LOFIMAR-547194 format. One record per residue (C-alpha): x negated, y negated, z; residue in one letter. Coordinates in nm, 4 decimals, always signed. Each point is the difference from the previous one (the first is absolute). Layout:
BEGIN
east->X north->Y up->Z rest->A
...
This chain:
BEGIN
east->-4.2698 north->+7.5309 up->-6.8827 rest->M
east->+0.0645 north->-0.2582 up->+0.2697 rest->R
east->+0.2780 north->-0.2510 up->-0.0500 rest->Y
east->-0.0093 north->-0.2945 up->+0.2385 rest->V
east->+0.3107 north->-0.2172 up->+0.0264 rest->I
east->-0.0153 north->-0.3268 up->+0.1903 rest->V
east->+0.3463 north->-0.1064 up->+0.1094 rest->G
east->+0.2843 north->+0.2028 up->+0.1521 rest->N
east->+0.2447 north->-0.1755 up->-0.2301 rest->S
east->+0.2597 north->+0.0880 up->-0.2627 rest->F
east->-0.2726 north->-0.0041 up->-0.2632 rest->A
east->-0.2319 north->+0.2139 up->+0.2112 rest->G
east->+0.2698 north->+0.2531 up->+0.0869 rest->T
east->+0.1222 north->+0.0409 up->-0.3570 rest->F
east->-0.3614 north->+0.0388 up->-0.1127 rest->A
east->-0.0436 north->+0.2859 up->+0.2475 rest->I
east->+0.3084 north->+0.1741 up->-0.1362 rest->E
east->-0.1203 north->-0.0477 up->-0.3577 rest->A
east->-0.3453 north->+0.1378 up->+0.0786 rest->I
east->+0.1401 north->+0.3055 up->+0.1748 rest->R
east->+0.2302 north->+0.0737 up->-0.2947 rest->S
east->-0.3173 north->+0.0478 up->-0.2073 rest->I
east->-0.2836 north->+0.0862 up->+0.2374 rest->D
east->+0.0864 north->+0.2293 up->+0.2902 rest->R
east->-0.3560 north->+0.0504 up->+0.1176 rest->Q
east->-0.1715 north->-0.3393 up->+0.0034 rest->G
east->-0.0583 north->-0.1773 up->+0.3296 rest->E
east->+0.2211 north->-0.3039 up->+0.0647 rest->I
east->-0.0937 north->-0.2547 up->+0.2664 rest->V
east->+0.2499 north->-0.2744 up->+0.0860 rest->L
east->-0.1206 north->-0.3097 up->+0.1842 rest->I
east->+0.2623 north->-0.2237 up->+0.1596 rest->G
east->-0.0409 north->-0.2878 up->+0.2435 rest->D
east->+0.3434 north->+0.0522 up->+0.1556 rest->E
east->+0.0814 north->+0.2877 up->+0.2371 rest->P
east->+0.3382 north->+0.0751 up->-0.1579 rest->E
east->+0.0683 north->+0.2323 up->-0.2904 rest->R
east->+0.1636 north->-0.1444 up->-0.3134 rest->L
east->+0.2922 north->-0.2254 up->+0.0878 rest->Y
east->+0.2256 north->-0.2430 up->-0.1846 rest->S
east->-0.1216 north->-0.3582 up->+0.0303 rest->R
east->+0.3179 north->-0.1013 up->-0.1820 rest->A
east->+0.2004 north->+0.1105 up->+0.3059 rest->M
east->-0.1996 north->-0.1852 up->+0.2660 rest->I
east->+0.2728 north->-0.2631 up->+0.0362 rest->H
east->+0.2613 north->+0.2717 up->+0.0547 rest->E
east->-0.2250 north->+0.1692 up->+0.2553 rest->Y
east->-0.0435 north->-0.3275 up->+0.1910 rest->L
east->+0.3731 north->-0.0708 up->-0.0168 rest->A
east->+0.0768 north->+0.3445 up->+0.1414 rest->G
east->+0.1922 north->+0.1049 up->-0.3104 rest->V
east->-0.2291 north->+0.3011 up->-0.0495 rest->V
east->-0.1996 north->+0.1842 up->+0.2632 rest->D
east->-0.3687 north->+0.0837 up->-0.0252 rest->E
east->+0.0565 north->+0.3524 up->-0.1320 rest->S
east->+0.1739 north->-0.1369 up->-0.3103 rest->K
east->-0.3022 north->-0.2159 up->-0.0837 rest->M
east->-0.2284 north->+0.2890 up->-0.0910 rest->F
east->+0.0033 north->+0.1248 up->-0.3590 rest->L
east->-0.2010 north->+0.3203 up->+0.0430 rest->R
east->+0.0269 north->+0.2548 up->+0.2801 rest->D
east->-0.2723 north->+0.0607 up->+0.2593 rest->R
east->-0.1208 north->+0.3124 up->-0.1811 rest->A
east->-0.0490 north->-0.1770 up->-0.3341 rest->F
east->-0.3773 north->-0.0370 up->+0.0218 rest->H
east->-0.0655 north->+0.3483 up->+0.1361 rest->S
east->+0.2344 north->+0.1542 up->-0.2567 rest->R
east->-0.1950 north->-0.1635 up->-0.2836 rest->L
east->-0.3349 north->+0.0692 up->+0.1704 rest->D
east->-0.0861 north->-0.3674 up->+0.0457 rest->V
east->-0.2505 north->-0.1229 up->+0.2575 rest->T
east->+0.1698 north->-0.3128 up->+0.1352 rest->A
east->-0.2238 north->-0.2484 up->+0.1813 rest->L
east->+0.2563 north->-0.2272 up->+0.1643 rest->S
east->-0.0920 north->-0.3253 up->+0.1687 rest->G
east->-0.3294 north->-0.0252 up->-0.1897 rest->Q
east->-0.1116 north->-0.2823 up->-0.2255 rest->R
east->-0.1989 north->+0.0041 up->-0.3243 rest->A
east->-0.2700 north->-0.2664 up->+0.0171 rest->E
east->-0.2186 north->+0.0232 up->-0.3091 rest->K
east->-0.0110 north->+0.1644 up->-0.3435 rest->L
east->-0.3341 north->+0.1264 up->-0.1328 rest->L
east->+0.0830 north->+0.1033 up->-0.3583 rest->P
east->-0.3550 north->+0.0853 up->-0.1098 rest->E
east->-0.0223 north->+0.2778 up->+0.2585 rest->S
east->+0.3722 north->+0.0861 up->-0.0153 rest->H
east->+0.0389 north->-0.0811 up->+0.3686 rest->E
east->+0.2394 north->-0.1958 up->+0.2154 rest->I
east->-0.0722 north->-0.1276 up->+0.3511 rest->V
east->+0.2735 north->+0.0802 up->+0.2525 rest->V
east->-0.0359 north->-0.1340 up->+0.3553 rest->D
east->-0.3764 north->-0.0209 up->-0.0492 rest->G
east->-0.0401 north->+0.3501 up->-0.1461 rest->E
east->-0.0714 north->+0.0818 up->-0.3645 rest->K
east->+0.2312 north->+0.2395 up->-0.1843 rest->M
east->-0.0687 north->+0.1454 up->-0.3452 rest->V
east->+0.2757 north->+0.0102 up->-0.2608 rest->Y
east->+0.0339 north->+0.1546 up->-0.3442 rest->N
east->+0.3183 north->-0.1923 up->-0.0777 rest->K
east->+0.1150 north->-0.3038 up->+0.1966 rest->L
east->+0.3408 north->-0.1680 up->+0.0117 rest->L
east->+0.0378 north->-0.3457 up->+0.1494 rest->L
east->+0.3617 north->-0.0299 up->+0.1151 rest->A
east->-0.0706 north->-0.2541 up->+0.2717 rest->V
east->+0.3103 north->-0.2169 up->-0.0426 rest->G
east->+0.0097 north->-0.3559 up->+0.1237 rest->G
east->+0.0026 north->-0.2146 up->+0.3132 rest->S
east->+0.2050 north->-0.3071 up->+0.0910 rest->P
east->-0.1448 north->-0.3251 up->-0.1260 rest->F
east->-0.0514 north->-0.2475 up->+0.2829 rest->V
east->+0.0153 north->-0.3602 up->-0.1237 rest->P
east->-0.2983 north->-0.2072 up->+0.1088 rest->P
east->+0.0357 north->-0.3039 up->+0.2205 rest->G
east->+0.2571 north->+0.1213 up->+0.2545 rest->I
east->-0.1193 north->-0.1125 up->+0.3424 rest->E
east->+0.0536 north->+0.2306 up->+0.2960 rest->G
east->+0.0096 north->+0.3403 up->-0.1693 rest->L
east->-0.2715 north->+0.1384 up->+0.2270 rest->D
east->+0.1325 north->-0.1697 up->+0.3120 rest->A
east->+0.3415 north->+0.1636 up->-0.0442 rest->F
east->-0.1090 north->+0.3251 up->-0.1663 rest->K
east->+0.2327 north->+0.2108 up->+0.2175 rest->D
east->+0.2947 north->-0.1936 up->-0.1436 rest->C
east->-0.1107 north->+0.0175 up->-0.3663 rest->V
east->+0.0793 north->+0.2972 up->-0.2240 rest->F
east->-0.0042 north->+0.1172 up->-0.3579 rest->G
east->+0.2860 north->+0.2058 up->-0.1401 rest->F
east->-0.1545 north->+0.2756 up->-0.2107 rest->T
east->-0.0853 north->+0.2812 up->+0.2440 rest->R
east->+0.1785 north->+0.2159 up->+0.2546 rest->M
east->-0.2323 north->-0.1459 up->+0.2625 rest->A
east->+0.1382 north->-0.3449 up->-0.0853 rest->D
east->+0.3567 north->+0.1184 up->+0.0494 rest->A
east->-0.0871 north->+0.1809 up->+0.3244 rest->A
east->-0.1726 north->-0.3090 up->+0.1405 rest->G
east->+0.2805 north->-0.2290 up->-0.1095 rest->L
east->+0.2576 north->+0.2328 up->+0.1504 rest->S
east->-0.1688 north->-0.0231 up->+0.3401 rest->R
east->-0.0418 north->-0.3773 up->-0.0144 rest->R
east->+0.3495 north->-0.0575 up->-0.1380 rest->A
east->+0.1564 north->+0.1337 up->+0.3192 rest->Q
east->-0.0963 north->-0.3246 up->+0.1726 rest->E
east->-0.0052 north->-0.2386 up->-0.2976 rest->A
east->+0.3074 north->-0.1944 up->-0.1120 rest->R
east->-0.1424 north->-0.2005 up->-0.2899 rest->R
east->-0.2135 north->+0.1078 up->-0.2947 rest->V
east->-0.1667 north->-0.1959 up->-0.2783 rest->V
east->-0.0796 north->+0.1915 up->-0.3188 rest->V
east->-0.2538 north->-0.1551 up->-0.2363 rest->L
east->+0.0838 north->+0.0964 up->-0.3577 rest->G
east->+0.3315 north->+0.0537 up->-0.1801 rest->A
east->-0.1201 north->+0.2682 up->-0.2365 rest->G
east->+0.1323 north->+0.3545 up->+0.0171 rest->L
east->-0.1904 north->+0.0909 up->+0.3186 rest->I
east->+0.0917 north->-0.3230 up->+0.1753 rest->G
east->+0.3671 north->+0.0335 up->-0.0878 rest->M
east->+0.0023 north->+0.3579 up->+0.1273 rest->Q
east->-0.1604 north->-0.1141 up->+0.3249 rest->A
east->+0.2631 north->-0.2726 up->+0.0374 rest->A
east->+0.2745 north->+0.2544 up->-0.0623 rest->E
east->-0.1360 north->+0.2314 up->+0.2699 rest->A
east->-0.0213 north->-0.2731 up->+0.2635 rest->F
east->+0.3461 north->-0.1306 up->-0.0898 rest->A
east->+0.1319 north->+0.3537 up->+0.0501 rest->H
east->-0.1595 north->-0.0037 up->+0.3462 rest->L
east->+0.1834 north->-0.3218 up->+0.0827 rest->G
east->-0.3043 north->-0.2272 up->-0.0031 rest->K
east->-0.0085 north->-0.3625 up->-0.1102 rest->Q
east->-0.1981 north->+0.0189 up->-0.3236 rest->V
east->-0.1579 north->-0.2786 up->-0.2027 rest->T
east->-0.1731 north->+0.0748 up->-0.3306 rest->V
east->-0.2643 north->-0.2453 up->-0.1251 rest->V
east->-0.0853 north->+0.0101 up->-0.3719 rest->E
east->-0.2475 north->-0.2138 up->-0.1957 rest->L
east->+0.2042 north->+0.0240 up->-0.3214 rest->A
east->+0.3284 north->-0.1842 up->-0.0374 rest->N
east->+0.2028 north->+0.3222 up->-0.0018 rest->Q
east->+0.0054 north->+0.3469 up->+0.1507 rest->V
east->-0.1369 north->+0.2977 up->-0.1945 rest->L
east->-0.1815 north->-0.2280 up->-0.2476 rest->P
east->-0.1643 north->+0.2883 up->-0.1877 rest->L
east->+0.3046 north->+0.2268 up->-0.0187 rest->A
east->+0.3020 north->-0.2188 up->-0.0760 rest->T
east->+0.1102 north->-0.3126 up->-0.1803 rest->D
east->+0.1355 north->-0.3139 up->+0.1683 rest->D
east->+0.3640 north->+0.1108 up->-0.0018 rest->L
east->-0.0603 north->+0.3445 up->+0.1492 rest->A
east->-0.2323 north->-0.1506 up->+0.2599 rest->A
east->+0.2718 north->-0.2439 up->+0.1043 rest->E
east->+0.2531 north->+0.2831 up->+0.0284 rest->M
east->-0.2334 north->+0.2091 up->+0.2156 rest->L
east->-0.0943 north->-0.2914 up->+0.2221 rest->Q
east->+0.3651 north->-0.0975 up->+0.0493 rest->T
east->+0.0907 north->+0.3569 up->+0.0943 rest->E
east->-0.2753 north->+0.0168 up->+0.2613 rest->M
east->+0.0791 north->-0.3457 up->+0.1361 rest->Q
east->+0.3584 north->+0.1119 up->+0.0574 rest->E
east->-0.1433 north->+0.2740 up->+0.2230 rest->E
east->-0.2031 north->-0.2511 up->+0.1997 rest->G
east->-0.3405 north->+0.0082 up->-0.1711 rest->V
east->-0.1468 north->-0.3476 up->-0.0486 rest->Q
east->-0.2373 north->-0.1047 up->-0.2776 rest->F
east->-0.2647 north->-0.2654 up->-0.0464 rest->R
east->-0.0971 north->+0.0093 up->-0.3676 rest->T
east->-0.2624 north->-0.2255 up->-0.1539 rest->G
east->-0.1878 north->+0.0131 up->+0.3284 rest->N
east->-0.2843 north->+0.1817 up->+0.1759 rest->S
east->-0.1324 north->+0.0757 up->+0.3475 rest->V
east->-0.2937 north->-0.2034 up->+0.1301 rest->T
east->-0.0283 north->+0.1027 up->+0.3654 rest->A
east->+0.1237 north->+0.2265 up->+0.2768 rest->L
east->+0.0781 north->-0.1685 up->+0.3313 rest->L
east->+0.0133 north->+0.1314 up->+0.3549 rest->G
east->-0.2240 north->+0.0755 up->+0.2960 rest->E
east->-0.1792 north->+0.2924 up->+0.1634 rest->N
east->+0.0503 north->+0.2125 up->-0.3093 rest->G
east->+0.3786 north->-0.0385 up->+0.0113 rest->V
east->+0.1511 north->-0.1412 up->-0.3193 rest->L
east->+0.2487 north->-0.2827 up->+0.0497 rest->R
east->+0.0497 north->-0.1505 up->-0.3468 rest->A
east->-0.1185 north->-0.0105 up->-0.3592 rest->V
east->-0.0942 north->-0.3339 up->-0.1557 rest->K
east->+0.0776 north->-0.0655 up->-0.3666 rest->L
east->-0.1737 north->-0.2211 up->-0.2542 rest->R
east->+0.3034 north->-0.2286 up->+0.0148 rest->S
east->-0.0699 north->-0.0581 up->+0.3693 rest->G
east->+0.2984 north->+0.2000 up->+0.1211 rest->E
east->-0.0560 north->+0.2356 up->+0.2928 rest->E
east->+0.2074 north->+0.3185 up->+0.0068 rest->I
east->+0.0280 north->+0.1835 up->+0.3306 rest->E
east->-0.1120 north->+0.3622 up->-0.0270 rest->A
east->-0.1452 north->+0.2826 up->+0.2054 rest->E
east->-0.1060 north->+0.2080 up->-0.3015 rest->L
east->-0.1696 north->-0.0938 up->-0.3270 rest->F
east->+0.0020 north->+0.2376 up->-0.2990 rest->V
east->-0.2320 north->-0.0552 up->-0.2970 rest->I
east->+0.1532 north->+0.1301 up->-0.3243 rest->A
east->-0.1426 north->-0.2149 up->-0.2780 rest->V
east->-0.1213 north->+0.2838 up->-0.2171 rest->G
east->-0.2452 north->+0.2871 up->-0.0125 rest->V
east->-0.3528 north->+0.0062 up->-0.1413 rest->R
east->-0.1763 north->+0.3215 up->-0.1128 rest->P
east->-0.2459 north->+0.1406 up->+0.2555 rest->N
east->-0.3041 north->-0.0379 up->-0.2243 rest->V
east->-0.2309 north->-0.2212 up->+0.2040 rest->G
east->-0.2203 north->+0.2946 up->+0.1001 rest->W
east->-0.0400 north->+0.0942 up->-0.3679 rest->L
east->-0.1234 north->-0.3344 up->-0.1340 rest->R
east->-0.3671 north->+0.1054 up->-0.0211 rest->D
east->+0.0676 north->+0.3504 up->-0.1339 rest->S
east->-0.0109 north->-0.0830 up->-0.3699 rest->G
east->+0.3748 north->+0.0443 up->-0.0443 rest->L
east->+0.1735 north->-0.2422 up->-0.2334 rest->V
east->+0.2408 north->-0.1832 up->+0.2308 rest->I
east->+0.2369 north->-0.2752 up->-0.1083 rest->D
east->+0.3252 north->-0.0369 up->+0.1944 rest->R
east->-0.0410 north->+0.3691 up->+0.0711 rest->G
east->-0.2245 north->+0.2855 up->-0.1091 rest->I
east->+0.0176 north->+0.0041 up->-0.3795 rest->V
east->+0.0962 north->+0.3418 up->-0.1391 rest->V
east->+0.0671 north->+0.1493 up->-0.3426 rest->D
east->+0.2956 north->+0.2130 up->-0.1090 rest->E
east->-0.1536 north->+0.2996 up->+0.1797 rest->H
east->-0.0253 north->-0.2056 up->+0.3227 rest->L
east->-0.3777 north->+0.0244 up->-0.0269 rest->Q
east->-0.2136 north->-0.2966 up->+0.1008 rest->T
east->-0.3167 north->-0.1128 up->-0.1749 rest->N
east->-0.1983 north->+0.2313 up->+0.2321 rest->L
east->-0.0439 north->+0.3662 up->-0.0862 rest->E
east->+0.2251 north->+0.2353 up->+0.1991 rest->D
east->+0.1659 north->-0.2884 up->+0.1873 rest->V
east->+0.3752 north->-0.0591 up->-0.0376 rest->Y
east->+0.2425 north->-0.2485 up->+0.1549 rest->A
east->+0.3786 north->+0.0020 up->+0.0391 rest->A
east->+0.2807 north->-0.1767 up->+0.1797 rest->G
east->+0.0079 north->-0.3481 up->+0.1490 rest->D
east->-0.3763 north->-0.0480 up->-0.0414 rest->C
east->-0.0104 north->+0.0901 up->-0.3714 rest->A
east->+0.0364 north->-0.2406 up->-0.2899 rest->Q
east->+0.1579 north->+0.2112 up->-0.2711 rest->G
east->+0.2191 north->-0.0352 up->-0.3063 rest->L
east->+0.3226 north->-0.2011 up->+0.0217 rest->E
east->+0.2376 north->+0.1071 up->-0.2773 rest->L
east->+0.1815 north->-0.3220 up->-0.0855 rest->I
east->-0.2923 north->-0.2372 up->-0.0419 rest->S
east->-0.2578 north->+0.2637 up->-0.0897 rest->G
east->-0.2405 north->-0.1567 up->+0.2486 rest->S
east->-0.1604 north->+0.1578 up->+0.3044 rest->R
east->+0.1270 north->-0.0954 up->+0.3428 rest->M
east->+0.0573 north->+0.1293 up->+0.3507 rest->V
east->+0.3560 north->+0.1342 up->+0.0308 rest->L
east->+0.0626 north->+0.0703 up->+0.3674 rest->A
east->+0.3038 north->+0.2286 up->-0.0309 rest->T
east->+0.0639 north->+0.3566 up->+0.1107 rest->I
east->+0.0797 north->+0.1323 up->-0.3516 rest->P
east->-0.3236 north->-0.1421 up->-0.1406 rest->V
east->-0.2099 north->+0.1271 up->+0.2915 rest->A
east->+0.1501 north->+0.3479 up->-0.0291 rest->S
east->-0.0483 north->+0.0252 up->-0.3760 rest->E
east->-0.3500 north->-0.1430 up->+0.0131 rest->Q
east->-0.0909 north->+0.2440 up->+0.2770 rest->G
east->+0.1240 north->+0.2939 up->-0.2053 rest->L
east->-0.1882 north->-0.1205 up->-0.3071 rest->T
east->-0.3232 north->-0.0486 up->+0.1918 rest->A
east->+0.0317 north->+0.3395 up->+0.1682 rest->G
east->+0.0599 north->+0.1804 up->-0.3277 rest->Y
east->-0.3041 north->-0.1608 up->-0.1594 rest->N
east->-0.2196 north->+0.0651 up->+0.3035 rest->M
east->+0.0896 north->+0.3693 up->-0.0220 rest->A
east->-0.0835 north->+0.0217 up->-0.3707 rest->G
east->+0.3387 north->-0.0540 up->-0.1613 rest->M
east->+0.0297 north->-0.2669 up->-0.2663 rest->E
east->+0.2683 north->-0.2389 up->+0.1231 rest->A
east->+0.0862 north->-0.3506 up->-0.1129 rest->E
east->+0.2037 north->-0.2556 up->+0.1917 rest->Y
east->+0.2280 north->-0.1940 up->-0.2332 rest->R
east->+0.0436 north->-0.2941 up->+0.2359 rest->G
east->+0.2500 north->-0.1413 up->+0.2473 rest->G
east->+0.2175 north->-0.3086 up->+0.0413 rest->I
east->+0.0674 north->-0.2443 up->+0.2854 rest->P
east->+0.2840 north->+0.1195 up->+0.2238 rest->L
east->+0.1647 north->-0.1573 up->+0.3042 rest->N
east->+0.2936 north->+0.1098 up->+0.2128 rest->A
east->+0.1565 north->-0.1513 up->+0.3102 rest->L
east->+0.3063 north->+0.0657 up->+0.2123 rest->Q
east->+0.1357 north->-0.2364 up->+0.2631 rest->F
east->+0.3286 north->+0.1071 up->+0.1490 rest->G
east->+0.2384 north->+0.0617 up->-0.2890 rest->R
east->-0.2181 north->-0.1890 up->-0.2475 rest->L
east->-0.2312 north->+0.1998 up->-0.2234 rest->Q
east->-0.2447 north->-0.1361 up->-0.2551 rest->M
east->-0.2093 north->+0.1810 up->-0.2614 rest->V
east->-0.2320 north->-0.1521 up->-0.2585 rest->S
east->-0.2136 north->+0.1587 up->-0.2700 rest->Y
east->-0.2623 north->-0.1730 up->-0.2091 rest->G
east->-0.0103 north->-0.3785 up->-0.0332 rest->Y
east->+0.3214 north->-0.1840 up->+0.0814 rest->V
east->-0.1126 north->-0.3571 up->-0.0672 rest->R
east->+0.0459 north->-0.0585 up->-0.3708 rest->E
east->-0.2647 north->-0.1650 up->-0.2155 rest->K
east->+0.0341 north->-0.2079 up->-0.3160 rest->D
east->+0.1286 north->+0.2124 up->-0.2864 rest->G
east->+0.1626 north->+0.2620 up->+0.2212 rest->Q
east->+0.3724 north->+0.0725 up->+0.0027 rest->E
east->+0.2060 north->+0.0169 up->+0.3186 rest->V
east->+0.3385 north->+0.1620 up->+0.0568 rest->V
east->+0.1513 north->-0.0411 up->+0.3448 rest->S
east->+0.3196 north->+0.0318 up->+0.1997 rest->L
east->+0.0958 north->-0.1703 up->+0.3266 rest->L
east->+0.3128 north->+0.0882 up->+0.1968 rest->D
east->+0.0080 north->-0.2544 up->+0.2817 rest->E
east->+0.3006 north->+0.1580 up->+0.1720 rest->D
east->-0.1655 north->+0.3418 up->+0.0242 rest->K
east->-0.3488 north->-0.1496 up->+0.0325 rest->R
east->-0.1178 north->+0.2196 up->-0.2856 rest->V
east->-0.2818 north->-0.1089 up->-0.2290 rest->Y
east->-0.1526 north->+0.1797 up->-0.2974 rest->K
east->-0.2778 north->-0.1299 up->-0.2205 rest->K
east->-0.1902 north->+0.1542 up->-0.2896 rest->I
east->-0.3005 north->-0.1566 up->-0.1716 rest->V
east->-0.0797 north->+0.1148 up->-0.3553 rest->L
east->-0.2748 north->-0.0585 up->-0.2529 rest->E
east->+0.0143 north->+0.1252 up->-0.3583 rest->D
east->+0.2959 north->+0.2219 up->+0.0874 rest->G
east->-0.1704 north->+0.1703 up->+0.2946 rest->R
east->+0.0702 north->-0.0516 up->+0.3682 rest->I
east->-0.2855 north->-0.1567 up->+0.1963 rest->T
east->+0.1842 north->-0.0626 up->+0.3261 rest->G
east->+0.3215 north->+0.0796 up->+0.1849 rest->T
east->+0.1438 north->-0.1365 up->+0.3225 rest->L
east->+0.3052 north->+0.1327 up->+0.1809 rest->F
east->+0.1571 north->-0.1384 up->+0.3170 rest->V
east->+0.2612 north->+0.2324 up->+0.1536 rest->R
east->+0.0887 north->+0.1826 up->-0.3258 rest->A
east->-0.3012 north->+0.2332 up->+0.0124 rest->I
east->+0.1610 north->+0.3421 up->-0.0502 rest->D
east->-0.0968 north->+0.0196 up->-0.3687 rest->R
east->-0.3317 north->-0.1828 up->+0.0266 rest->A
east->-0.2086 north->+0.3150 up->-0.0492 rest->G
east->+0.0810 north->+0.0316 up->-0.3693 rest->V
east->-0.1478 north->-0.3449 up->-0.0595 rest->F
east->-0.3305 north->+0.1140 up->+0.1427 rest->R
east->-0.0099 north->+0.2739 up->-0.2616 rest->R
east->+0.0929 north->-0.2439 up->-0.2758 rest->L
east->-0.2894 north->-0.2239 up->+0.1035 rest->I
east->-0.2553 north->+0.2778 up->+0.0423 rest->E
east->+0.0932 north->+0.1677 up->-0.3279 rest->D
east->+0.0032 north->-0.3387 up->-0.1786 rest->K
east->+0.3394 north->+0.0747 up->-0.1543 rest->V
east->+0.1324 north->-0.2494 up->-0.2551 rest->D
east->+0.3393 north->-0.1001 up->+0.1428 rest->V
east->+0.0895 north->-0.2516 up->-0.2719 rest->S
east->+0.2921 north->+0.2098 up->-0.1232 rest->A
east->+0.1744 north->+0.0033 up->+0.3390 rest->F
east->-0.1250 north->-0.3114 up->+0.1826 rest->T
east->+0.3582 north->-0.1230 up->+0.0405 rest->S
east->+0.0865 north->+0.3118 up->+0.2036 rest->K
east->-0.2896 north->-0.0128 up->+0.2466 rest->L
east->+0.1884 north->-0.1969 up->+0.2670 rest->L
east->+0.3184 north->+0.2046 up->-0.0187 rest->S
east->+0.1035 north->+0.1838 up->+0.3171 rest->D
east->+0.0273 north->+0.3136 up->-0.2112 rest->E
east->-0.3514 north->-0.0227 up->-0.1421 rest->F
east->-0.2246 north->+0.2886 up->+0.0990 rest->G
east->-0.1772 north->+0.2997 up->-0.1466 rest->A
east->+0.3250 north->+0.1372 up->-0.1430 rest->A
east->+0.0621 north->-0.3273 up->-0.1864 rest->A
east->-0.3282 north->+0.0117 up->-0.1902 rest->L
east->+0.0040 north->+0.0888 up->-0.3695 rest->P
east->-0.0332 north->+0.3772 up->-0.0334 rest->E
east->-0.3364 north->-0.0140 up->-0.1766 rest->E
east->-0.1544 north->-0.2182 up->+0.2708 rest->I
east->+0.1581 north->+0.1995 up->+0.2809 rest->R
east->-0.1341 north->+0.3250 up->-0.1410 rest->R
east->-0.3483 north->-0.1412 up->-0.0507 rest->E
east->-0.0128 north->-0.1500 up->+0.3504 rest->M
east->+0.1437 north->+0.2812 up->+0.2053 rest->F
east->-0.1093 north->+0.3119 up->-0.1871 rest->E
east->-0.3664 north->-0.0829 up->+0.0602 rest->K
east->-0.1789 north->-0.0061 up->+0.3360 rest->P
east->+0.0472 north->-0.3161 up->+0.2035 rest->Q
east->-0.3584 north->+0.0079 up->+0.1288 rest->S
east->-0.2367 north->-0.2763 up->-0.1045 rest->R
east->-0.2792 north->+0.2597 up->-0.0110 rest->I
east->-0.1095 north->+0.1847 up->-0.3138 rest->A
east->-0.1851 north->+0.3220 up->+0.0850 rest->V
east->-0.1566 north->+0.3032 up->-0.1572 rest->R
east->+0.0213 north->+0.2647 up->+0.2682 rest->R
east->-0.2542 north->+0.2844 up->+0.0190 rest->P
east->+0.0817 north->+0.3311 up->+0.1652 rest->E
east->-0.0220 north->-0.0179 up->+0.3830 rest->P
east->-0.3108 north->+0.1628 up->+0.1448 rest->Q
east->+0.0554 north->+0.3130 up->+0.2033 rest->E
east->-0.0990 north->-0.0092 up->+0.3641 rest->A
């Protein structure tokens, strides 16, 4: 049996561990287009800022692949999928697979229409890879001013890192607020105010139209409004798109990502997908969407790996999750925090402490939570959302400082915490002997 995994990602790594827990003999080939072993993309901003060193970035030791008998082909790129012959083309060479996992993640989306990107390519970076952080670190030694395009989670983390390095940072966002997909208007205003107090500037409701300079040296960034902002570095952080372009003619069903079922299987026989490229079940809405979070990627990778190795495993779905820290301010959101018609909202704002809590409910069940600063008990709300617990009987207590797992009614607490927290339902066969 040959398992081929494309993508040295969270999903790919957890799939390897799942496969080896069942099949100790099958051949595993891992294809990754980056030279590094698994690292935390969520810590790239801390790496750039110098808060953590390179050794802390890696999430598996150097012996991981050899210990699990994995053939790791680093720095190689998958180019084509040939499902009829069960082959994949890697750097021009065909490779046969029995089971294939696509855990290819995503790449930064580059908005069309920005003049000068090629002319100043040495001054333009994404913010999703260690190579981005390494390149930015070198360039930042001479740069004083940075423009970040995008005020989503990645863009805000980039701004935080450059502010920590003492750079003049301006964030440009097309929407009229920061973190438009993760917060409501009030939380966005609180976060923006906090960052402005630390020197970060914002241009919301605007976009970048051109890069200006000469001889490949960036001098300024021009906005749609006509304003020119002086900058030596330009970071693009307007979102990530699944790396599925090379799969478009393979016969895979692709929407916003690779469409998968509860087993993480695609419409093609023996082909699975997981992580930031997969469009799987979202628990709250019941629809299928790409959820680019570490918990979802890890659980999807495990589920795919189990099924590839012959175990029956079902992924129950994930929820949107966002977390950000800037200085002393921390923000966590689960689910959907912008209420719709017919939904109930309970909220608390302490302006003196700059604390904000918000809970969105529908038919007695929580569909979204948002916490600014008071995040220490946020985890229990994730469980309440995922388990679809009816909180009608204690809605009035949800915003209390004392509310947590211990404050739940005994019956609910027992049901929630005496069962496994995993979103994966499995039937585990006996491991095969080597």
